N, C-alpha and C positions, 0 to 999 in steps of 0.2 A: 953834585947834588943827587941824592937817590931818586930813582923813578917813583912817581906817585902810585903807579900800578904794581910796584913790587911789594909783595907781602913780607912783612918782617916776621921773625920767628915768634914774636909775642902774638901777632895777629893769627899766625897759623895755629899756635897753641890754643888761642881763644876759640877758633873755629872748631878744632878737634874736641874741645870740652863741650861746646854747644851740641855737636853731633852726638857725643856720648850721652849727654843729658836727654836728647830727643829720643834715643833708642833704649834708654833704661826702662826696666819694668815699672808698671804703674804704682803709684803710691797707694798703700792700703787705705780702706775706708777710714774717714776721720772719726775721732771721738769728740762728741759735742761738748762745748764749754759754754759758760754763761755768755750771752750776747750783750752787746753794748747797750747802755741805758739811753744815751743821747745819739741821735742820728748825726752823721758827719755833714759838714757843709757841702753845698752843691759842687764846689770846686774839687773836692776829694773824690776818690774812687768810691762808687756805691758799695755798701756792705755786701759781703759775699752771700751767695744764695743759701748756704747752710745756716747762716745767721738769721735768715728770714724765716726759715721753717717750711718744709714741704707739706703739701696737703696729705691727708690720710685716705682720701676716697680713691677707689680704683675705677676702672672703666673709662669710658670716654664720652661723653657728649650727648647723648640723646636723652629721652625719657627712660626711666627704668632703673635708676639708682645704681646699677652696676654692683660694685663691691663696697658700698658705703657702710661705714661703721655707725652704729646707733649712737645718738647723743647720750652722754651720761649726765647725772645731776650736776656734777662739777662743771661740765661744759656749759650747761644752761646758766649756772651761777656766774661763771666767768664772762659769758657773753652779756648777761644782764648788766654786770658792773661796767664792762667796757663800753657798751652803747649808752649807758646813762651819763658818761662823762664826755661825750662828744660835743664839740662846739661847732654848730652848724649854722650857716647863713645862706644868703642868696647872692647872685651876681658876682661870684668869686671864682678865681682860678682853682684848679684841683689841689687839694691838700690831703693829708693823711686822714682827717676826719671825714671829709666828703667821700673819699674812696671807700672807706669802711662802711659808710651809710649806703653807698651804691651797692656794695657787695651784699649788704643785708637785704636790699630790695631784690637783687637777682636771686638770692636764696628763696625769698618769698614767692617769686614768680615760678621758680622751679618746683617749689612745694605745691603751688597751685596746679601746675601742669601734671604732676604725678597724681594728685588727688583726682583730677578730671579724667586722665587717661585710664586710671585703675578703678574707676567707679563702674563696676559691672552693671549692665542694664541701662546705663544712661542713654536716654533717647532711643530706647529699645535696641541698643547695640550690645548684645550679650556675648560674653566670652565663649559660650557653648557653640557659637557658630564656627569656631576653629576646630571643633570636634573634641572628643575626650582624649586623654593621653593614650598614646600607642594605638590610636585608631587609624585605619586606612582612609577615613573620611577626608575628602580633598578640600573641604571648606567652600566658601562661596565668594572668593576674591581672586581677581588677577590684577596685577599692578598696572598694566597698560591695556587700552582698549575698553570695550564695554563691560557691563556688569556680568557676573557669573563666571564660572570656570575655575580653573586650578589656581592655587596661590603661587605657583612657580614650578621650576623644573626639579626641585629638591627630591632626592630619592628616598630619604628616610621619613617615615610618617611623623615622627616626633619633631623633626626639624621643620617639616611642612606646617605642622600645627603651631609651632612657635612663631613662624613667619606670619601666618594668618592672624594669630593672636596679636602680634605686634601691629599689624595693619588695622585691626579693629580698634586698638587703643589709640593709634595715631588718628584714626577717623574721628573718634570722640573729641580729641584735642583740636583737629582741623575745623570741626563744626563749631566748637566752642569759640575759636578765634574768629570765625566768620561772624558770629553773633556779637563778639566783643567789638569788632571794628564797626559794626552797625550801631552799637550803643555809643561808641566814641564819637561817631558822626553826629548823633543826637546831642551829646554833651557839647561838642564843638559849636554847633549852631545855636545852642542855648547861650553859650558864653558870648557869641558874636552879636546877638540881638539885631541882626540885619545890617550891621555896619560894613557892608561890602564896598570894596574900592572901586570908584568910578575913574574912567580914563582921564577926565578933566581934572581930577584931584592930583594926578601924578606930576603935573607941572604948575600947581597952584602955590605961589610963594606965600600966600596968606595963611595956608594951613599945612606947613611942611611935615607935621607929625604924622599925617596920614600916609606919607610916602617917603619924601626925601630924607627926613631925619627919623624915620620909624625905628631903625635898629639902635638908635642912641637913647631910647627911652630910659627914664630914671624912676618912674613910679612902679612900685611893686603891686602885684595882685594881692588882694587881702586874704592870704591863706590862713586857715586855722584847721585844726583836726575835724571841725564840724562841717567843713565844706569840701573835704577830700572826696574824690570819686571812688567807685569800687575798684578793686585791684585789677580786674580785667581791663578796665578803661585806662587805669594808670599804666598798665603794661603797654598798651597800644600807644599812648602818648609818649612813653619812654622811647619806643622804637621810632616814632615820628620825629622826635628831636635828634635822633642819631643819623638823620639825613638832613644836615644843616641847611643847605640851600633850599631844599624842598619845603622844610618847615618854615623858613623865613618867607618864602613865596606865599605859602598858605596863610601864614599869620598876617601878612600885609593885605592879602586879598580879602580876608575876613575881618580885618580890623582888630585883631587880638594883641594889641601892643603890650599890655601889662602882663599877659600870659607869657609872651616872648621874653620880656624883660626879666621876669623873676625866674623862670625855669622851674626845675624840680624843687619843691619845698622840702628840703631834706629834714629839717627839724620836725615837721609834722608827719612826714612819712616814717621817720625813725620812731616816733612816738606810737604810730599806729601798728607797727610790726612787733610782735612779742619775741621773746627769746627763743621760741621754737619756730620762728619765721611764719607764724600765722598772722594774717591781716585782720586786726580787730578794730573795726570802725565804731564810732560812738553812735548811739541811737539817733542823735540829732543829725549826724552826717547821713544816715540812712533816710531819714524823713526829708531832709533838704534835697537829696538826690531825687527821690521819688516825686517830690512836689515840683521841682524845676524842670525835670526832663520827662515826667510821665512814664518812666520806665521802672521796672522792678530793680531793687538793689542787687539781687542775685541773678546772674546770667542764666542759671539753670532753671529758675522759676518763671522765666518769661514764656509766653505762648510759643507753640510749635508751628505757628503760621506767621507769615510776614505780609503786611499790607503794602501793596504796590499800586501805582497808577499805570495803567496800560500806556505804553509809549505812543500807540496809534490812536486809540479812541478816547483816552484820558479817563476811562471808567476805572473805579476802584476795584481791585481784585486781591484775593488772598491766595498766597502760594505757600506750600509747605517748606519748612527749613531743610528737611531731608526726606528722601524717599527710601532710605536704606534700612529703616527699622524693621525688625521682625519680633513677634512675641517669643519669649524664652522657650516655650514648649512647642513652637511651630514644627510640624512634621511634614509639611508639603514639599513638593519638588520645585516650585517656582520660587527662586531666590533673587532678590533685587541687586545683590552685589554691594560693594561699598564705594562706588563712584557716585551714583545717584543723579537725580534730576531736580532736586530741591534748590532753594535759593542759596543754601550754604554748602551745596554739593559741587562736585567737580564738573558736571555737565548740566548746568541749570537749563531747563527747558519746560515751560508751562504755557498752556493756551489761555487766552483771555476769554474764559467761558461766560462771564457776566456780560460781555460786550461783543467785540468784533471778531473774536476767534483768532487773533494774531498770535503766532508762536513767539513767546518772549524768551530770549536767551541773554546770556551775559554780554555777548557781542552786540546784540541789538540795544541793550541798555547803554553801552558805550556810545553808540551813535546818538541815542536819545540824550545822553549827557552833553554831547557837543551841540545838538540842536537847542537844548535848554540854555547853554552858555551863549549861543548866537542870539537867541531871543532876548536874553538879559542885556547883551551888549547893545542891540539895536533899540530896545525899548528904554533902558535906563542908563546906558553907557558903562555898565559894569565890565571891567576888563576880564578877558578870558585867561585861562591858565597859560603859563610860560611867558607872559608879556609884562613881567614885573621887574625882573633883575637883568642886568647886563650879563650876558652869558660868559663874558671873558673874566669879569671881576667878581660876579656873584653879588653885586651891590646895587642899590637903587641908582638910577642915572640922575645926576644933579648938575644943573647949569649948562646943559647941552641939548637944546630943543631938537636938533636934527638927529642926534644919537637916540634920544628918547623915542622918536618916531620910528627909527629902525627897530628898536626893542619891541615896540607895540605893533609891528607889522602884522602879526597874525590876527589882531583885532580887525584890521581892514580886509585882510584876505578872507576871513570867515564872514564878516559882516557885510562886505560889499562885493566880494568875489564869488562866493559859493552859497550864500545864505538861501537864495530861492530854490536852488537845486537840493540843498539839505532838507528844507521843509517839505519837499515833495517826496522824500525817501520814505517817510512813514505815513502810510495810508491805512485806514481801518480795514481789517481782514487780510492783512499782509501774511502771505504764506511762504514767500521766498525770503528767507532771512537775510537782511542786509547787515553789513559789518563795516569796520573801519577800512577794509580793503576798497569798498565802494567810495568811501570818503577820500581815500588816497587818490583814486581815479579822478574825482572831482577837482582835487587840488592840482593834479597834473594838467588837466584841461585848462583850469583858470590861469595857471602860470604860463601856458602857451597861447592863450587866447588874447588877442588885441583888445577886444571889447571888455573882457573881465579885468585885464591889467589896467586898462584906462580908468575903470571905475575905482580900482584900488588907489591909483595915483591921484585921481581927483579928490578923494577923501584926504589924502596927504596934503595936497595943495591948499585945500580949504583950511588947514590948520597952520601952515607956515608960509603960504604964498608960493608962487611959481619961482623956481630957481633953474639955473642953467643945468642941463643934463637930465631934467626930469622926464623928458620925452623918451629917454632910453628905456628899453625893456630889461636892462641888466639889473639884477637884484644885488643889493649890498650883502657882504659876507654875513653881517649880523642878522639881516632879514632871512637869509637862508637857514642859518643856524637856529634862529628862534622858531621858524616854521617847523623844522625837524623836531625840535624839542616840544613844540605844541602837539604834534602828532603823538609823541611818546606819552603825553598826559592821558591819552585815550586808549592806546593799545592795551587791551586786556585789563582795563581799569575804568569802571563806571562810577567810582566813588567821587566825592567832591574834592579829594586830595590829589596832590601832584604825583603820587605813586600808589601802587597797590599795597596797602598796609597789611593785608593778611599774609601775603608772601614775605613781606619785610619782617614781620614778627616771627615767621617760621625760620628765616635765615638768622635772625638775631638770637633765636632760641639755641642755635648751635653754640654761640658764644656763652650764653647763660649756662648751658650744660657743662661747658669746659670750666667755667669759674666754680660751679658747684662741685665738680670732680676734684679740682685742685684744692679746694677747701682751705683757703688761706685764713679764713676767720677763726678756725680752730687750730691753727698752727701755734708753735711756741712763742712766736714774736710777730703777730699780725701787724702791729704798728711799724715795725722795722721793714716788713715786706712792702707796706704801702709807701713808706718813705723812699725806699729804694726805687720802686717803680715810678714814682712821681719824678725823681731825679733823672731816671732813664728816659722818661717821656720828654722832659725838657731838652735832653740831648737829641732825641728823635725829631722834635719840632725844629731844632736848630738846623739839622740836616735838611729837613723838608723845605724850610723857608729859604735856605741858601741855594737850593737846587730847584728852581721854579719849573724847569722843563722835564722833570723826571717824576715817576711815581714812587713813593716811599711806602713800604709795607711794614706794619708794626708786628711785634711779638705780642703774645697774649697779655703780658704784664703791662706793656706800653699801651695796648689797646684799652685796658681798663681805665687808665688815667685819661686817655684821649676821649673815651665815651663820657667819663665824668665831667670833663671840660665842656663837651657839647651839650650836656644837660643844664648848663648855665649859659643859654644862647647869647645874651648880651656880652657877657665876659669873654666868651669864645670869639665872638665877632670882633671885639676890640683887640683881643690878642692877635687874631689872624691878620686883620687889616694893618695893625701897627708893625708887626714883625715882617710881613711880606713887603711893606713899604720901605723898610729900613735895611733889608737883607736881599740877597739874590738879585732878582730883576728890578728891585726897588719900585715895584708898582703894587699898590694896595689891592689885596684880594681877600675874599672870604673863602677860606680853605674848606673844601667839601670833604665828605667821607662817603664815597660810593659804596653801597651795599651789594652791588652786583659787578664782579670783576671776573673775566675769563681766568680759569685756573692756571693756565700756562703763563699768562701775563703776570699773574700774582706771584708765581714762583720765580720768574726771571727778575721781577722787581724786588723781591725779597732778597735774592742773591746780591743784587746791586746795593740794596740798603745795608746789608751786612758787611759788604766790602768797604763801603764808605765809612760806616761806623768804626770798623777795625782800623782803618787808616787815620781817622780823625781823633779817636779817643784811645787807641792802643789797647782795646779790650774786645773780646768776642761779643757779638751781638746776641746770638741765641745760645744761652748757656744750657745746652741740652746735648746728650750723647746719642740720640737716635741717629739712624743712618742718614736721614735727610739733612740734618744739621751738620753732621760730620762732612758730608759731601759739599755742602755750601761753604764750610770753612776751607776745605781743600781748594775749591774753585776760586775763593777769594784771594788765595796766596799762590795759585798755580803759576802765574806769569810774573811774580814779583822777583826781582833780582837786586842784590846789593853788592857793592864793591868789596866789602869785607864781611864775611860771615853771612848771617841771616838778616832779613829785613825786620823792621819794627813789627809789622803785622805777623810775620812768621814766628817771631819770638813770643808775641802775645798769645798766639794759638798754642805754642808749645807750653807756655806757662799755664794755660787753662787745662790742657790735657794732662799735665803732670801735677795739678793742684788737687788737694783733697776734695774741692767742690765737684770736680769732674767725676768723682767716684761716690758722691753722696746721693742719698735718695732724692734730693731736690732736683738733680739733673737727669734722673731716670726718665725715659720717654713717657711713661705713664703719669708723671707728676711735674714735668718741666713746662716752662712757658715758652714754647717755640712759636712758629709762625701762627698768626691769628688768621684763620681762613674761613670765618663765618660767612664772608661775602663771596666765596669762591663759587663760580658757576660754570656750567658747561655750555659752550656755544654750539647751537644746533642749526642755525640758519644757513641756507645755501650760500649766503654772503661770506660765511666763515669756513666753508669747506676747504678753501685755499690754505687754511692754517693747519690742516692735517699734516702736511709735510713739515711745517715748522714744529708741530707738536712731536713728530717722530724724531726730529733732530734734538729737541730738548730732552726727550726721554733717553735718547742715546747718550747725551752728555751726563745725565744722572747715573745711568748704568755704568758708564766709564768711571765716573767719580766714585761710585760705590766700590768698584773693584780696587781702586787706589786706597780708599778709606779702609777697606778690609786689611790690606797689607800694612798700612801705617799703624792701625790699632793693634795688629798682631805683634808688631815690634815693641809696642808698649806693654805687652803681656795682657792685653784685654781683647775680648771678642766683641766685634761690632754687633749690635742688635739686628735681627733680621728685618727685611723690608716690610714684611707684613705687619700691619697694625690692625687691631680688632677693637670694635666699639660696641658697647651694649646699648640697645635701643628698645625699650619696652620688653626686655627679657630675651631679645633675639640678638645674636652676635653677627655683626657685619664686618666685612673685610674692607680695608682701605689701603691702597698701594703706598700712598704718601700723604703726609699731613696737609699738603697744599690743595688736595683735591676736594671737590664738592662732596658733601655727604651723600652716600648712595641711598640712604633710607629716606631721602626727600624726593625720590624720583617716581612717585606714583601719581595717579590722576585723582587723588582724593580732594584736592584743594580748589577753592574758588579761584577762578581766573587763571588756572594753569599751574605748571610745575614751578615751584620757587627756586629750584636748582638749575633752571635753564635760562640762559642769558637772552636768547632770541627765539621766538616762535617761528616755525618755517613759513607761516603765512604772512608774517609781518615784515614789511619793508616800506621805505619812504617813497614819496612821490618823485617822479622824474624831475630833474632840475634842482633837487635839494641834495646837500651833502650830508650823509649820515644815515643811520638806521634807527629802529624804533626806540632803542634804549639810550636816549641822550640824557645822561645824568648830570652834565655840566660839572663833572668832577670825578676823578678816580680815587682809589684808595690812598688818600694822602696827597693827591694832586692839588696844588694850590689854587686851581681854578683858572680857566682861561688859557693863557699862552703857555701851553706845555705840550709835549709830544705824547703824554699819556692819554688814555681814552676819554673821549668826550670833549676835546679841546681843539683849537686851532693854533697854528704858529703864526706869529706876526701881530702887529698892532694896528696897521693901517687899514683903511677901508678900500674897497675896490674889488677886483676880481678874486673870487674865492679860490684858494689853493689848499688842497688836502696835505696834511703832514703825516709822514710815516713815523713809526715808532723808532726812536733812536736805537741804533744797533748796540750801543753799550748796555742797554737794558736787557739784552739777550734775545730780543725779538727782531726779526728781519722783515723788511717790507713796509708798506704803508698803503695809504689810500683811504677811500671812503668806507665808513662802516666797519671799522675793525674792532679790536679788543673789547675791553671790559665795559666801556660805557657806550660803545657805538659812536658813530658820528665822525666828524672831521678829526683825523689824527689817530684813529684806532690802528692797531697793529695788523698789518697784512690783509686788510680788506680788499675788495675789488670793486 
């Protein structure tokens, strides 16, 4: 009998042929032929990228249009006909029509952004502040620190002028977003009509629709084109829904069940956006909005002052939205810069002149928000933020009274543990500004104090009776996690929502800009592109639900379908809970979509996702020829071995490299759908300094992979694109080392509540005795929620002594402990 390991001559010949094919010169660019009329069934291979059509827009991502081609009359006519035939509904999983309607909305949002940013003189923010062309004038901006100063270290005056000009335009947009979120909050309260969730309702079997069965709603919101909100409010709502667990929590707390059930009304939105992506609402919609909310239809037409109640003396006060404006012809030397001290500026700071003289800041407003929530809980039993969903499953707690008490632990902590000290923090005439750091200290003392903990436990005993072990000072794992998450609801966030929506919209804007640049709507086969990405999304979700302990990272095309699904919250909830209950760990979870993930964790998880996709489906995950994607393909097959010849994954990579698609415009780095990194953030907290060593290791791996990729592509007769990627943002070119990194143009102090590209503030950390950091999102980018080693989760299902989980080494990150990676909290990568 011949040895199994002895190669036959036939096998040797086959191996030699494969080697020759791998080293042959690249196939010349393809000639395009007519694409298929009908999409293939899901079981088949998705149509190749060249059949889908690449976008025509150049540049990358920010505001500013880059190299976009103007629309022709033929474009407008084609778009009009295409959108007129869409069949759109609600409460449904993503399909070709809903993805096209979603793209249309994203184009309208980008059009709005460019209109606002390029409106010279809006809110007295004039382009002339950048100085005339070729002028040595330094402008009046610096990106970090206080107002005034140089725009940066650039040596060339024209480059410096472009940089200042870009920041001026970004400031207009940042201020517009701050006002938009304020308007969205008014709309949200109007829809709620005061139906806020009481703690007693959470366990009430007589009225389960208020909590237990809330996500299962069947009644639609009565949408029509005459009740649509303005586009800026629609944009904020769009971003809010793309944080699924946060949106569910807020919807339950405010009693907005029909809004949750229906999701985005695609038919009405499609009707309101014309062929040039202008949002044209009816006169009745305008009058209905102004009548119900008391706000102007147009964001820009609203007053430049904001009415507030002083947190200390409760007197009404008016504060400016911005202090950055200057007349166009101003010639003086005193310049306010573009950070500002107004309500929509980066460093809000105004005194209560009508009353007590308290210095009101963003951080003081966060404390005031918690005090208001504590009063509402004590007076009316209204549950406070973070006490609604099981942190492990992201779902309401049903049929387990003890578990429900663990989930609502922050109610008792705030209401019975620290309430009296909280109320004493705000006194009229307060000059020493208090912040959530002081609240953190109160929580630390309460958790260590026998008297305070006894009050908290007595409130628990009053609800379920005394049980064995209640005398113990040990907190349950869920109680610790919920308290950390509760603190995250207030760090740098004084809104009524579970997250800072201004920063969230800024991050989402990165994705919107990418979609606008790819320009699939004007491609030769937009429907084929949508069909392909929906099928790829189904594959992605299969990987995600089968691997409950890992973080999955989407490509841009997959992310479009994923976002579209999340904009039908009830359908997405049913999809998530059913598939997670039948696959992987077989435990129902509401899959979250964290919009803040550490850039290194995002990259390592993307490599893992691509490897698993390659192994499972025999196709490359990211059909892009940029250096980063080439390196990821090499890493995915680097340690693969086969008894005979090459592995299935290696053959799939070779097939892609030698295919016409790899040499087509669709796979060029400027127009390909590689990693979706709109949620990429940079960790700056001292808790994450330990990850600098891991980051250096990861960069070394990329550099090593790049060298190997250069050699491999040279053998195929192709030159690997350089590492440097450049993005146009408001007319200024920005460099980016790799597509997984957070966008450098979001790193200034222009924005309300801090930098949207930073994962943790240096001043933010949790109380002692709790596991986790300030950014507990209860979900990573594709983490199925709860029991996973990706950020924001714990490992294990039992109650008892809390144990932190490190990130699985297979994800490319080493280490573990409290307060790591993308979401912070138990299970982040490499915290300390």
